[in-house]
C-alpha positions as CSV (number, residue, x, y, z in Angstrom):
1,X,32.7,40.8,9.1
2,X,29.9,38.4,10.1
3,X,26.3,38.6,8.9
4,X,24.6,41.2,11.0
5,X,21.1,41.0,9.6
6,X,18.5,42.6,11.9
7,X,16.8,39.8,13.7
8,X,15.9,41.5,16.9
9,X,12.4,40.8,18.2
10,X,9.8,43.4,17.2
11,X,7.2,45.1,19.4
12,X,3.8,43.5,20.1
13,X,0.6,45.4,20.1
14,X,0.9,45.6,23.9
15,X,4.3,47.1,23.6
16,X,6.3,44.0,24.7
17,X,9.0,42.6,22.4
18,X,8.1,39.5,20.4
19,X,10.4,36.6,20.0
20,X,13.3,35.3,22.0
21,X,15.9,37.5,23.8
22,X,18.3,35.4,26.0
23,X,21.7,35.4,27.5
24,X,22.3,31.8,28.7
25,X,25.1,31.5,31.3
26,X,25.5,28.1,32.8
27,X,28.5,27.1,34.9
28,X,29.2,23.4,35.3
29,X,32.6,22.4,36.8
30,X,35.3,23.9,34.7
31,X,32.9,24.4,31.7
32,X,31.1,27.7,31.3
33,X,28.4,28.4,28.7
34,X,27.8,32.0,27.8
35,X,25.6,32.4,24.7
36,X,23.4,35.3,23.7
37,X,20.5,34.5,21.4
38,X,18.0,36.9,19.8
39,X,15.5,35.2,17.5
40,X,12.5,36.7,15.8
41,X,9.1,35.0,15.4
42,X,9.1,32.8,12.2
43,X,12.9,32.5,12.2
44,X,14.7,29.2,12.5
45,X,18.1,29.4,14.2
46,X,20.5,26.5,14.4
47,X,23.0,26.1,17.2
48,X,25.9,24.3,15.5
49,X,29.1,23.1,17.0
50,X,31.3,20.1,17.9
51,X,30.5,17.7,20.6
52,X,31.0,19.3,24.0
53,X,30.6,22.8,22.7
54,X,27.5,23.5,24.9
55,X,24.7,23.2,22.3
56,X,22.6,20.8,24.4
57,X,23.2,22.7,27.6
58,X,21.9,25.8,25.8
59,X,18.8,24.0,24.6
60,X,18.2,22.5,28.1
61,X,18.5,26.0,29.6
62,X,15.9,27.3,27.1
63,X,13.6,24.5,28.0
64,X,14.1,25.1,31.8
65,X,15.7,21.7,32.4
66,X,19.0,23.3,33.3
67,X,18.9,26.5,35.5
68,X,20.8,29.6,34.5
69,X,23.8,30.6,36.6
70,X,23.5,34.1,35.2
71,X,21.8,35.9,32.4
72,X,18.2,36.2,31.3
73,X,15.6,34.5,29.2
74,X,12.7,36.4,27.8
75,X,10.1,35.1,25.4
76,X,7.6,37.6,23.9
77,X,8.7,40.0,26.6
78,X,8.0,37.6,29.4
79,X,10.8,36.6,31.8
80,X,11.0,32.8,32.0
81,X,14.1,32.3,34.3
82,X,12.0,31.3,37.2
83,X,9.2,29.6,35.3
84,X,9.1,25.8,35.7
85,X,9.5,23.8,32.5
86,X,5.9,22.5,32.4
87,X,4.6,26.1,32.6
88,X,6.7,27.5,29.7
89,X,5.2,28.0,26.3
90,X,7.9,25.7,24.9
91,X,7.7,22.6,22.8
92,X,10.6,20.2,22.6
93,X,11.5,17.5,20.1
94,X,14.1,15.3,21.6
95,X,16.8,13.4,19.7
96,X,15.2,10.0,20.6
97,X,11.7,11.5,20.4
98,X,10.8,10.0,23.8
99,X,7.3,9.0,22.8
100,X,5.2,7.2,25.4
101,X,5.5,3.5,24.3
102,X,2.1,2.5,25.9
103,X,0.2,5.3,24.0
104,X,-1.0,5.4,20.5
105,X,0.3,8.2,18.2
106,X,-3.0,10.0,18.7
107,X,-2.8,9.9,22.5
108,X,0.9,10.8,22.4
109,X,0.0,14.0,20.6
110,X,-3.0,14.6,22.7
111,X,-0.9,14.5,25.9
112,X,0.2,18.1,25.6
113,X,-3.2,19.7,25.2
114,X,-4.5,17.4,28.0
115,X,-1.7,18.8,30.3
116,X,-2.8,22.3,29.4
117,X,-6.3,21.6,30.6
118,X,-8.2,20.5,27.4
119,X,-10.9,18.0,27.8
120,X,-10.1,14.5,26.4
121,X,-12.3,14.8,23.4
122,X,-11.0,18.2,22.5
123,X,-7.3,17.2,23.0
124,X,-7.8,14.1,20.8
125,X,-9.5,16.3,18.1
126,X,-6.5,18.7,18.1
127,X,-4.1,15.7,18.0
128,X,-6.0,14.2,15.0
129,X,-5.7,17.5,13.2
130,X,-2.0,17.7,13.8
131,X,-1.4,14.1,12.7
132,X,-3.3,14.9,9.5
133,X,-1.2,18.0,8.9
134,X,1.9,15.9,9.1
135,X,0.6,13.1,6.9
136,X,0.0,10.6,9.7
137,X,-3.7,10.3,9.8
138,X,-3.5,6.6,8.9
139,X,-1.2,5.9,11.8
140,X,-3.2,7.6,14.6
141,X,-3.9,4.2,16.3
142,X,-0.3,2.9,16.0
143,X,1.9,2.7,19.0
144,X,5.6,3.9,18.7
145,X,7.1,0.4,18.2
146,X,4.9,0.1,15.0
147,X,6.2,3.4,13.6
148,X,9.2,3.9,11.3
149,X,11.9,6.3,12.4
150,X,10.5,9.0,10.1
151,X,7.0,8.5,11.3
152,X,8.1,8.6,15.0
153,X,9.9,11.8,14.3
154,X,6.8,13.4,12.8
155,X,4.7,12.2,15.8
156,X,7.1,13.8,18.1
157,X,7.0,17.1,16.1
158,X,3.1,16.9,16.1
159,X,3.2,16.4,19.9
160,X,5.4,19.5,20.3
161,X,3.3,21.7,18.0
162,X,0.0,20.6,19.5
163,X,0.7,22.7,22.6
164,X,1.0,25.8,20.3
165,X,4.4,26.8,21.7
166,X,5.9,30.2,21.3
167,X,9.3,28.5,21.3
168,X,10.0,25.2,19.5
169,X,13.3,23.4,20.4
170,X,14.6,20.6,18.3
171,X,17.5,18.5,19.7
172,X,19.3,16.7,16.8
173,X,15.9,15.9,15.3
174,X,17.3,13.7,12.5
175,X,20.2,12.0,14.2
176,X,18.3,8.8,14.9
177,X,17.3,8.3,11.2
178,X,19.1,6.3,8.5
179,X,20.6,8.2,5.6
180,X,17.7,7.5,3.2
181,X,15.0,8.4,5.7
182,X,16.9,11.5,6.8
183,X,16.8,12.9,3.3
184,X,13.0,12.6,3.1
185,X,12.3,13.8,6.6
186,X,14.7,16.7,6.3
187,X,12.7,18.0,3.4
188,X,9.4,17.5,5.3
189,X,10.7,19.2,8.4
190,X,11.9,22.2,6.5
191,X,8.4,22.7,5.1
192,X,6.8,22.5,8.5
193,X,9.4,24.8,10.1
194,X,8.7,27.3,7.3
195,X,5.1,27.4,8.3
196,X,5.8,27.8,12.0
197,X,5.0,31.3,13.1
198,X,6.9,31.4,16.5
199,X,10.6,31.0,17.4
200,X,12.4,27.7,16.5
201,X,15.8,26.8,17.7
202,X,17.6,23.7,16.3
203,X,20.6,22.0,17.9
204,X,22.7,19.9,15.6
205,X,26.3,19.0,14.8
206,X,25.3,18.1,11.2
207,X,26.2,20.9,8.8
208,X,23.7,19.8,6.1
209,X,20.8,19.7,8.6
210,X,21.8,23.2,9.8
211,X,22.2,24.6,6.2
212,X,18.9,23.2,5.0
213,X,16.7,23.8,8.0
214,X,17.9,27.1,9.5
215,X,17.6,30.7,8.4
216,X,20.5,31.6,10.6
217,X,23.4,29.7,12.1
218,X,24.9,30.4,15.5
219,X,28.2,28.4,15.8
220,X,29.3,27.6,19.4
221,X,32.7,26.3,20.4
222,X,33.8,25.9,24.0
223,X,30.7,27.5,25.3
224,X,31.0,30.7,23.3
225,X,29.5,32.0,20.0
226,X,32.4,32.2,17.5
227,X,30.4,33.1,14.4
228,X,26.8,33.7,13.4
229,X,25.0,34.6,10.2
230,X,23.2,33.2,7.2
231,X,24.3,29.7,6.1
232,X,25.6,31.0,2.8
233,X,27.6,33.7,4.5
234,X,29.2,31.3,7.0
235,X,29.9,28.8,4.3
236,X,31.7,31.5,2.3
237,X,33.5,33.2,5.2
238,X,34.5,30.6,7.9
239,X,36.3,32.1,10.9
240,X,37.6,29.1,12.8
241,X,39.2,25.8,11.8
242,X,36.1,23.9,13.0
243,X,33.8,25.9,10.7
244,X,36.2,25.6,7.8
245,X,36.4,21.8,8.1
246,X,32.6,21.7,8.5
247,X,32.0,23.5,5.1
248,X,35.0,21.7,3.5
249,X,37.5,24.5,3.1
250,X,41.2,25.0,3.8
251,X,41.4,28.1,6.0
252,X,44.5,30.2,6.9
253,X,45.0,33.5,8.7
254,X,47.6,36.0,7.7
255,X,48.4,39.6,6.8
256,X,47.6,41.1,3.5
257,X,49.6,43.6,1.5
258,X,47.7,44.1,-1.8
259,X,47.3,40.7,-3.6
260,X,49.9,39.0,-1.3
261,X,49.0,37.4,2.0
262,X,51.8,36.4,4.4
263,X,50.3,33.5,6.3
264,X,50.8,33.0,10.0
265,X,51.7,29.5,9.0
266,X,54.8,30.8,7.1
267,X,54.5,31.0,3.3
268,X,52.7,33.5,1.1
269,X,49.5,33.2,-0.9
270,X,48.6,35.2,-3.9
271,X,44.9,36.2,-4.1
272,X,42.7,38.1,-6.5
273,X,41.5,40.4,-3.7
274,X,43.4,43.6,-3.0
275,X,43.4,43.9,0.8
276,X,45.5,45.3,3.7
277,X,45.9,44.0,7.2
278,X,44.7,40.9,9.0
279,X,42.8,38.5,6.7
280,X,41.5,35.0,6.3
281,X,42.3,33.0,3.1
282,X,40.2,30.1,2.2
283,X,40.1,27.6,-0.8
284,X,38.4,24.2,-1.3
285,X,40.4,21.0,-1.3
286,X,39.4,20.4,-4.9
287,X,41.2,23.6,-5.9
288,X,44.5,22.0,-4.9
289,X,46.5,20.2,-7.7
290,X,49.3,17.8,-6.8
291,X,52.5,17.1,-8.7
292,X,55.3,14.7,-8.0
293,X,57.8,17.1,-9.8
294,X,58.0,20.8,-9.4
295,X,55.7,22.2,-12.2
296,X,57.2,24.7,-14.6
297,X,55.5,28.0,-15.3
298,X,53.6,28.3,-12.1
299,X,53.6,32.1,-12.0
300,X,49.8,32.2,-11.9
301,X,49.6,29.7,-9.1
302,X,50.5,29.4,-5.5
303,X,53.1,26.6,-5.1
304,X,54.2,24.8,-1.9
305,X,56.4,21.8,-1.3
306,X,54.5,19.3,0.9
307,X,54.4,15.7,2.0
308,X,51.5,13.2,2.1
309,X,50.5,12.6,5.7
310,X,47.5,10.4,5.0
311,X,44.9,9.4,2.5
312,X,41.3,8.5,2.9
313,X,38.2,8.0,0.8
314,X,36.0,11.2,0.7
315,X,32.8,10.6,-1.2
316,X,33.9,9.4,-4.7
317,X,37.3,11.0,-4.3
318,X,40.5,10.6,-2.4
319,X,41.4,13.3,0.2
320,X,45.0,13.8,0.9
321,X,46.2,15.3,4.1
322,X,49.4,17.3,3.5
323,X,52.1,18.5,5.8
324,X,55.3,20.4,5.0
325,X,55.5,24.0,3.8
326,X,51.8,24.5,4.2
327,X,49.5,21.9,5.9
328,X,46.3,21.5,3.9
329,X,43.8,19.1,2.4
330,X,43.6,18.2,-1.3
331,X,40.9,16.2,-3.2
332,X,41.7,14.2,-6.3
333,X,40.2,11.3,-8.2
334,X,41.2,7.7,-7.5
335,X,42.7,7.6,-11.0
336,X,44.9,10.7,-10.3
337,X,46.0,9.3,-6.9
338,X,47.1,6.1,-8.6
339,X,48.9,7.8,-11.5
340,X,50.8,10.0,-9.0
341,X,51.6,6.9,-6.9
342,X,50.5,8.7,-3.8
343,X,51.3,7.1,-0.4
344,X,52.0,8.4,3.1
345,X,55.5,10.0,3.2
346,X,55.6,10.8,-0.6
347,X,56.9,14.3,-1.5
348,X,54.6,16.4,-3.7
349,X,54.2,19.9,-4.9
350,X,50.8,21.5,-4.3
351,X,49.5,24.3,-6.5
352,X,46.4,26.5,-6.2
353,X,45.4,29.2,-8.7
354,X,45.0,32.7,-7.2
355,X,41.5,32.8,-8.8
356,X,40.4,29.9,-6.6
357,X,41.4,31.5,-3.4
358,X,39.1,33.8,-1.4
359,X,40.5,36.4,1.1
360,X,38.4,38.4,3.5
361,X,39.1,40.6,6.5
362,X,39.4,39.1,10.0
C-alpha cells in the first residue's frame, strides 16, 4: 500500500477549501498528462520522474503557461483554469532563474510587487526585506552577472516570494548549480520552504533534492502518477523499476506463499516476511555477495547462477550488472572485484541473505 496520509486541503473561515486541488489533464500529440494533486498549505510536494514523464508540463499547467485540455485547478477554493498567468497568486522559480540582466538584485525582486500595483518605494522596501531574509542584503545593488549561482538562485526565490504567492512552483531549482554549491543551497532552500505557509510544488528528477526538500513525493511516469507518499515510505516500498533504481534497490515482483516468493522473473526468493499473494521483493545491491565458485552451506541465503554483464564505478565501489538466472545489480569494493577477477562475461554465483530482503504486498 502507498502512503495515504490525509493531506486534503482544509476549510477556510469563509467555508472554502484551503490549498491546492487539481486534476491536470493536458493532451499534446500522442502524449497525455493526467495527474491529480491535492496539497495542503505549508506542505512541500515534489513531482519526481524521468525526463519526458510530464513533470514540467504539470508545472506549466499550474502556472497557467500551458492550458488544460480537461480537469480542474482550484487554489484556496478559487477556480484558476481561466485565470491568466499574470493574475494568478502563483510564484515561479525557473530552472535558469530568468533574472532580468539589466536590473539589480533589488529591482529584480521589486518587479513582482510593482506589477501588483505597489509604489516604487514600497516595492523596493519589500524587496530589501526579502533579500535580507535570504542573506543577500549586501548584494542588493549587484546585477545577475555579478552573482554566484547560489546567490542568483536565492534572488529568484526572493522574487517569487515577494509577491506573497499562495502557490510556489520550483522547476529544478538546483539543477544549474555545481555539486558543492548545491549542497549549501539545498540546505538553505529547505529552511525557507519550511517557513513557507502556502502550497509549494517542486519539480525535479534528482532523488536527493526530492527527499531533502519535500514532505511528500508524487512520482510521475508517462504522464501518470505511479506512486505517492512520504519520502521514507517510497524509499522503502518502491513500486516501479524507475523508483527502485532511483533509491538504489533491486526490485522484483512475484507471488508469495509463506516465506517463499516465486518471482515473475523465474527463480524463488526466501524472505523473512510471511505473506501470501502478489508481492514486491526488494534488496540493495550491497546485500548481494558474489562468488566465482558455488558456495557451500548456503541454506540461509538465496543463491542464483549469473553472469557479469557490465562493471562501472559507483561512488567508492564497483557496481556489477548481472544477467542469467536473475538479472540484478551488486555492489562490491574494488579490492573484492579484483580478487574475484571480475570482467564482462565471467560466471558468478550471487547470494543474498533472507534477512536482507524486504517483501511487501503489491
